[in-house]
C-alpha atoms as an extended CHARMM CRD file, in Angstrom:
* protein
*
        73  EXT
         1         1  MET       CA             -0.1920000000       -0.0310000000        0.0660000000  PROA      1               0.0000000000
         2         2  ALA       CA              1.5770000000        3.2720000000       -1.2380000000  PROA      2               0.0000000000
         3         3  VAL       CA              1.9970000000        6.1240000000        1.7590000000  PROA      3               0.0000000000
         4         4  ASP       CA              0.1070000000        9.2490000000        1.1520000000  PROA      4               0.0000000000
         5         5  ARG       CA              2.9020000000       12.2650000000        1.0400000000  PROA      5               0.0000000000
         6         6  TYR       CA              0.4200000000       14.6770000000        2.2850000000  PROA      6               0.0000000000
         7         7  LEU       CA             -0.0430000000       12.6120000000        5.4320000000  PROA      7               0.0000000000
         8         8  GLU       CA              3.9370000000       12.7520000000        6.2650000000  PROA      8               0.0000000000
         9         9  PRO       CA              4.3220000000       15.7540000000        8.4590000000  PROA      9               0.0000000000
        10        10  HSD       CA              7.8680000000       15.9770000000        7.8490000000  PROA      10              0.0000000000
        11        11  GLN       CA              7.8220000000       15.7150000000        4.2560000000  PROA      11              0.0000000000
        12        12  ALA       CA              9.8460000000       18.9370000000        3.2980000000  PROA      12              0.0000000000
        13        13  ARG       CA             12.5280000000       18.4420000000        5.7620000000  PROA      13              0.0000000000
        14        14  GLN       CA             16.1290000000       17.9610000000        4.1880000000  PROA      14              0.0000000000
        15        15  ARG       CA             17.5430000000       16.9370000000        7.7700000000  PROA      15              0.0000000000
        16        16  PRO       CA             16.5670000000       15.6440000000       10.7940000000  PROA      16              0.0000000000
        17        17  GLY       CA             15.5080000000       17.9030000000       13.7080000000  PROA      17              0.0000000000
        18        18  THR       CA             18.4750000000       20.0660000000       16.0060000000  PROA      18              0.0000000000
        19        19  LEU       CA             17.4010000000       19.5420000000       19.6450000000  PROA      19              0.0000000000
        20        20  PHE       CA             16.5920000000       23.5790000000       19.5560000000  PROA      20              0.0000000000
        21        21  GLU       CA             14.3120000000       23.2750000000       16.6540000000  PROA      21              0.0000000000
        22        22  ASP       CA             12.5630000000       20.3810000000       18.4060000000  PROA      22              0.0000000000
        23        23  LEU       CA             12.2370000000       22.6030000000       21.7970000000  PROA      23              0.0000000000
        24        24  LEU       CA             11.0140000000       25.2530000000       20.1000000000  PROA      24              0.0000000000
        25        25  GLY       CA              8.5360000000       23.1880000000       17.9660000000  PROA      25              0.0000000000
        26        26  ASP       CA              7.1890000000       21.8790000000       21.1510000000  PROA      26              0.0000000000
        27        27  SER       CA              6.8300000000       25.4110000000       22.9390000000  PROA      27              0.0000000000
        28        28  ILE       CA              5.0070000000       26.6180000000       19.6600000000  PROA      28              0.0000000000
        29        29  GLU       CA              2.8660000000       23.6960000000       19.8900000000  PROA      29              0.0000000000
        30        30  ARG       CA              1.8400000000       24.3930000000       23.3250000000  PROA      30              0.0000000000
        31        31  ALA       CA              0.9920000000       28.0750000000       22.6970000000  PROA      31              0.0000000000
        32        32  PHE       CA             -0.7820000000       27.5010000000       20.1320000000  PROA      32              0.0000000000
        33        33  GLY       CA             -2.8230000000       24.8020000000       22.4040000000  PROA      33              0.0000000000
        34        34  GLU       CA             -3.1850000000       27.5200000000       24.9250000000  PROA      34              0.0000000000
        35        35  GLY       CA             -5.0000000000       29.8380000000       22.3680000000  PROA      35              0.0000000000
        36        36  VAL       CA             -1.9370000000       32.0640000000       21.3830000000  PROA      36              0.0000000000
        37        37  GLN       CA             -2.9140000000       33.2480000000       17.9470000000  PROA      37              0.0000000000
        38        38  THR       CA             -0.8120000000       36.7150000000       17.1310000000  PROA      38              0.0000000000
        39        39  LEU       CA              2.6610000000       36.9760000000       16.7010000000  PROA      39              0.0000000000
        40        40  PRO       CA              3.2630000000       39.3090000000       19.3160000000  PROA      40              0.0000000000
        41        41  GLU       CA              1.6960000000       36.7760000000       21.7240000000  PROA      41              0.0000000000
        42        42  LEU       CA              3.3880000000       33.7560000000       20.4550000000  PROA      42              0.0000000000
        43        43  VAL       CA              6.9520000000       35.5700000000       21.1220000000  PROA      43              0.0000000000
        44        44  ALA       CA              5.8480000000       36.7200000000       24.2510000000  PROA      44              0.0000000000
        45        45  TYR       CA              5.0020000000       33.1860000000       25.4360000000  PROA      45              0.0000000000
        46        46  ILE       CA              8.0710000000       31.5850000000       23.8470000000  PROA      46              0.0000000000
        47        47  ASN       CA             10.1230000000       34.4570000000       25.9800000000  PROA      47              0.0000000000
        48        48  ARG       CA              8.1980000000       33.1720000000       28.9200000000  PROA      48              0.0000000000
        49        49  SER       CA              8.5900000000       29.5850000000       28.3230000000  PROA      49              0.0000000000
        50        50  GLY       CA             11.5560000000       29.0480000000       26.1920000000  PROA      50              0.0000000000
        51        51  PRO       CA             13.8390000000       28.3420000000       24.5600000000  PROA      51              0.0000000000
        52        52  SER       CA             16.0240000000       31.2750000000       24.4950000000  PROA      52              0.0000000000
        53        53  GLY       CA             16.8710000000       32.5980000000       20.9620000000  PROA      53              0.0000000000
        54        54  GLU       CA             19.6270000000       30.9400000000       18.9220000000  PROA      54              0.0000000000
        55        55  ASN       CA             22.0090000000       33.3730000000       20.4770000000  PROA      55              0.0000000000
        56        56  GLY       CA             20.6810000000       33.4330000000       24.0370000000  PROA      56              0.0000000000
        57        57  GLU       CA             19.0290000000       36.6110000000       23.6590000000  PROA      57              0.0000000000
        58        58  ALA       CA             15.2240000000       37.2470000000       24.2140000000  PROA      58              0.0000000000
        59        59  TRP       CA             13.0770000000       36.3160000000       20.8630000000  PROA      59              0.0000000000
        60        60  THR       CA             11.8930000000       39.4550000000       18.8510000000  PROA      60              0.0000000000
        61        61  GLU       CA              8.8440000000       39.4670000000       16.0590000000  PROA      61              0.0000000000
        62        62  GLN       CA             12.0690000000       40.0780000000       13.9130000000  PROA      62              0.0000000000
        63        63  SER       CA             14.4490000000       37.4730000000       15.1750000000  PROA      63              0.0000000000
        64        64  PHE       CA             11.6960000000       34.8340000000       15.1890000000  PROA      64              0.0000000000
        65        65  GLN       CA             10.5360000000       35.4940000000       11.6300000000  PROA      65              0.0000000000
        66        66  ALA       CA             13.8660000000       35.8340000000       10.3130000000  PROA      66              0.0000000000
        67        67  LEU       CA             14.1570000000       31.8120000000       11.9920000000  PROA      67              0.0000000000
        68        68  MET       CA             11.1100000000       30.6260000000       10.1460000000  PROA      68              0.0000000000
        69        69  ALA       CA             12.0770000000       32.1670000000        6.9520000000  PROA      69              0.0000000000
        70        70  ARG       CA             15.5150000000       30.3420000000        7.2970000000  PROA      70              0.0000000000
        71        71  LEU       CA             14.2390000000       26.7570000000        8.5290000000  PROA      71              0.0000000000
        72        72  GLY       CA             11.2880000000       27.2170000000        5.4260000000  PROA      72              0.0000000000
        73        73  LYS       CA             14.2570000000       26.8410000000        2.6800000000  PROA      73              0.0000000000
């Protein structure tokens, strides 16, 4: 039986995720689960719950968007 490629959540990955990416993804999922809907709310949530930004600093809307753009390539 052929696997439907649209049901594979990581079909676009070129490599396995890093620990940082996994932690960030978990935090984003928890934020959405708690009703976060806007970018400012999401950035505030991640700053409260972690992980810190890649450079150890607090997230900003710009740093979050830049990382998402880079990871989406």
